[in-house]
N, C-alpha and C positions, 0 to 999 in steps of 0.2 A: 508844317502842320497848322491847320486852322485853329485859331483861338476861339473858345466858346465859354460863355458865362451863363451859368444855370442857377437861378434862384431856387432854393429849396422850400417847398410849400410847408415843410415842418415848422417853419418860423412865421407863417402867415397868420392873419387874424381869422380864426376858425369860424367866427360868427359871420364873416363876409368872404367866404372862400372864392365864390365866383368872381367877385370884384377884385380880389387879390390876384387871381390868375390873370385876369384881364390887365391889371396894373403891371404885372411882370412882363406880359407880352408887349404892352404899349411902351415899356421902358427900354425895349430893344434887346431883351435877353434872347439868347439863341435857343433855349429849350427850358422846359420846366422839369425840375427834379422832384420826384415823388417817392418818399421814404415809407416803406411798408414794414412794420416791426412786429416780430413775434416775440412775446415776453419770455419764451423759453430760450431764446437766442441772444437777446439784448435786454437790458433792464428797463424796458419801456414797451408801450404798444401805441400804434398810431391808426392807420386807416386800412381800408380794404379796396377791392376793385371798384366799388361805387365812386370813389374819389377820382380814380383814373377816368371813369366814364363821365364824371362831371367836367373834368378838364377838357375832354374831347368835345363835349356838348357846348361849353361856353366859348372855347377858343380852338376850333377844329384845326386851324393851321399852325398851332403852337406845339412844337415837338415835345413828346412825352417820354422822359427817361424814368423808368421804374426800378428802384433799388429794393430788392427783396432781402431784408435782414431777417432771414428765416432759417430755421434748422432744416426744414423739409420744403424748400421752394418747389421741388418737383410736383408736389401735390396741388399747386395753385397756378402753374404756368398758363394753362388754358384759360383760366378765369381772367388773369390779367391781360393776356393777349386779346381776348374777346372784348374786354373793357376799353381797349385802345392803346395799350403800351406799344411803343415803337422801338424802344430798347429795353431789354430786361437784364438787370445786373444780379448775378448770384454770387454768393460768397464761396471762396475756396475752402472755407471751414464748414460748409454745409454737409449734412449727412445724406448725400446722394451721389450717384455716379455722374460726375460732371461731364465726362465725354458724351454720355448719352443725353444729358439735359441740354448742353450747349447745342447739340445737333437738333434736338427737338424744338428749341426756341427758334433756330434759323428756319426749320421746316414750316413753322407757323407764320413766316413772313416778318419776323421780328429780329432785330439785331441782338446777338448774344454778347454778354459782357461779364467780366469777372471782377470780384471785389476781394481785397485782402486787408485784414485787420492789422493794427500796429504790432502786435506780438508775434505774428506769423512770419516765418522766414520767407523772403521773397522767392527763393528757389523753388518753393512748392508750386509756383505758377508755371514753371518751365514746361511740363508735359501738356499744358492746355493752351499755350499762347497762340498756336496756329489755328485754334478753333474759336477764338474770341475777337470781336471787332474793337474792343477797348478794355482797359483795366482801370478800375477805380482803386486808388491807394487811399485808405482811410488815414487821415492825419489827426484824428481824435479817436477815442474809444467810442464805438458806435452805440447809439441809443439815446443820447441827450444832445440838445443844441446848446450853443453858447460856450463850448469848451475852448481851451487854449490850444493853438496849433502846436503839434509835436514835431519839432525840427528833426528828431531822430528818425523820422520816416522818410526824409529826403533821399537817403541812399537807395531806397527801393525804387524811387522814380528814376534815378540815374542808371541803376542796373537795368531797368526795363527799357529805357531809351537807348542804351548802348547795344542791346540785343535786338530790339525791334524798332528801327528808325521810323517806320511808317505807322506805328501803333498810336491810336488815341489814348492818352494817359490822363486820367482825371484825378483830382484831389477833392476831398470832402472833409471839412472840419477846421474851424478856426480861420477860415478864409477872410481876409480883409485887405486893405490897401497896402499893408506892410508885408503880409505873408504870401499873397498871390505872386508878386514878382520873384520871391525866393523860390517858390515851387516851379515857376516858369523857367528860371535859370537851371534848375535841376533836370528839367525835361518835360514837365507837365504842359498840356495845352488846353485842358478843359478844367473849369473851376466852378465848383458848387459853393454857393454862399447863401446861408439862411438868414441868421440874425443880422448880419452886416447889411444885407440888401433890403429885406422886408422891414428892418428897423429904421430905414431912411425915409423921410418925408418925400424926397425927390429920388426915387430909385434910378431913374434914367441918368441923372447926374452922377450917381455912384457907379453905375455900369460904364458910363463914358470915361470916368476917371480911371477905372481899372484898365480899360482898353488903352488909354494914353500911357499908363505906367508900363504896359506890356509892349509898347511901341507900335500899336495899331493906329 
């Protein structure tokens, strides 16, 4: 599986978002991760489709992963697709018919993906795995940046990899030079890092170091 490093814009300098997007692209990241938060679903709120549109405008060639931390993502799928989302990730815990919504995402020309929270049994993903291009395993409680990596989430990654050898498996939360190799060993191949990457003066050096640690 291809290794991918994705800086999370949630940790960027909001006063200079366009520059921060360009910095992540120039650093050699594989894609930009954009977290969209509904405060009825997680204890925070962030951005809307306009930020996805901004990313498309300032860096049109920089792939855009959109993570909808929303109770009703089905109400906003078209808005995010029109704004430029290229992958849309929806939670297994969302209040909608996931079979229907994953198909709808794909019909819009966007890659559908699933997300699972730390407390949710991984087996809940089983009915949907054939309909998603990737699964994001949250390794922190969603909603806040800068949290500590939850090692107890690693068995979910291993469970997914054993059942779906070709699936892209992503982790988000507490990613750094120590935890990314641990998640990789468990079976993950995509790594979202927010505070760790945007907090570095030299983001390229940090990304290159992560790749070296993963054997690239």
